[in-house]
C-alpha positions as CSV (number, residue, x, y, z in Angstrom):
1,M,130.2,122.5,65.1
2,R,132.9,121.0,67.5
3,R,131.7,123.2,70.3
4,S,127.9,122.1,69.7
5,F,129.4,118.5,69.8
6,K,131.2,119.2,73.1
7,V,127.9,120.7,74.7
8,Q,125.8,117.9,73.7
9,S,128.5,115.1,75.0
10,T,128.8,117.2,78.2
11,V,125.0,117.3,78.7
12,V,124.7,113.6,78.0
13,T,127.4,112.7,80.3
14,V,125.7,114.7,82.9
15,F,122.2,113.1,82.5
16,A,124.1,109.7,82.4
17,F,125.7,110.1,85.7
18,I,122.6,111.5,87.2
19,F,120.8,108.6,86.4
20,V,123.3,106.1,87.7
21,C,123.2,107.9,90.9
22,M,119.6,107.8,91.3
23,V,119.6,104.2,90.4
24,I,122.3,103.2,92.9
25,G,120.9,105.8,95.6
26,C,117.3,104.4,95.1
27,S,118.0,100.7,95.4
28,S,117.9,99.3,98.7
29,G,121.0,97.3,99.9
30,E,118.9,95.1,102.1
31,K,118.3,91.6,100.8
32,L,114.5,90.6,100.0
33,E,114.7,87.8,102.3
34,T,115.6,90.3,105.0
35,Q,112.8,92.7,104.1
36,L,110.3,89.9,104.3
37,S,111.5,88.2,107.4
38,G,109.5,89.2,110.8
39,S,105.9,88.9,112.2
40,W,102.9,89.4,109.8
41,K,99.1,89.7,110.6
42,R,96.3,88.4,108.2
43,V,94.4,91.1,106.9
44,Q,91.3,88.7,106.7
45,G,90.8,86.4,110.0
46,D,93.0,86.1,112.9
47,G,96.5,84.9,113.3
48,T,100.0,85.9,112.4
49,V,102.7,84.4,110.1
50,D,106.2,84.7,111.4
51,I,108.8,84.6,108.5
52,N,112.3,84.0,109.0
53,L,114.4,83.8,105.8
54,E,117.5,85.6,106.9
55,K,119.0,83.1,109.5
56,S,119.6,79.7,108.9
57,P,117.6,77.4,109.3
58,A,114.7,79.3,107.4
59,S,111.3,78.6,108.4
60,L,107.6,80.0,108.3
61,V,105.5,79.9,111.7
62,F,101.7,79.5,110.0
63,D,98.6,78.3,112.1
64,G,100.9,77.6,115.1
65,K,102.9,75.2,113.2
66,T,106.7,75.5,112.4
67,Y,107.7,74.9,108.6
68,A,111.1,74.3,107.7
69,A,111.6,76.3,104.8
70,T,114.2,76.5,101.7
71,I,114.5,79.3,99.5
72,D,114.1,78.1,96.3
73,K,114.0,81.3,94.1
74,V,114.4,85.0,94.7
75,D,113.0,87.1,92.0
76,K,114.0,90.6,92.4
77,G,112.0,91.8,89.4
78,K,108.9,90.7,90.7
79,N,109.6,91.3,94.5
80,S,109.0,87.7,95.3
81,V,110.6,84.9,97.2
82,H,109.5,81.1,96.4
83,V,110.0,78.9,99.3
84,K,109.9,75.0,99.6
85,V,108.1,73.7,102.7
86,T,107.4,70.2,103.9
87,T,103.9,69.7,105.0
88,D,102.4,67.4,107.8
89,N,101.7,64.7,105.5
90,G,105.5,64.8,104.3
91,T,105.0,66.4,100.7
92,S,106.8,69.3,99.6
93,E,105.0,72.5,98.5
94,E,105.9,75.9,97.0
95,W,104.9,79.0,98.7
96,V,105.4,82.5,97.4
97,L,105.8,85.5,99.3
98,H,105.4,88.9,97.1
99,Q,105.6,92.4,97.9
100,V,103.0,94.6,97.1
101,W,104.1,98.4,97.3
102,N,102.0,101.3,98.3
103,D,101.5,104.0,95.7
104,N,104.3,105.9,97.2
105,G,106.7,103.2,97.6
106,S,107.2,103.8,101.2
107,T,105.4,100.4,102.7
108,F,104.4,97.2,101.4
109,K,102.0,94.1,102.3
110,L,102.9,90.6,101.4
111,A,100.8,88.6,99.1
112,F,101.3,85.0,100.5
113,S,100.3,82.2,98.2
114,H,100.2,78.7,99.8
115,N,98.1,75.5,99.3
116,G,96.2,77.1,96.5
117,T,95.1,80.1,98.3
118,Q,96.3,83.7,98.5
119,E,96.3,85.9,101.7
120,I,97.4,89.4,102.3
121,L,99.6,90.0,105.3
122,V,100.7,93.4,106.8
123,P,103.4,94.0,109.5
124,A,102.1,92.8,112.9
125,G,100.6,95.7,114.9
126,K,99.2,97.5,112.0
127,S,95.7,96.8,110.3
């Protein structure tokens, strides 16, 4: 009986160790803001969106206009960053950048919600 208990506790300990190693190994140390920063191309229509969330001051260049941005919320569970931008008319809006990963988890697109619309963006140079 004692031997069976030792075997069971050893098996549970080994599986717990493997699980913890997988979680630590699979999680990226790179911040979400860094992953989203860069130049992105619209899937529909022309133009790019340049996102700078990793360096201060944060900004988005959208339709040729530079918008000062403040990171309002980083939701790692939903892979999204909420930013506040000040528009041309002086009002503050919340824009959301959400990672949409492909089936095997190797690349992602961005769902970009702004001004009541949503666009899909891909890294510039890809279509």
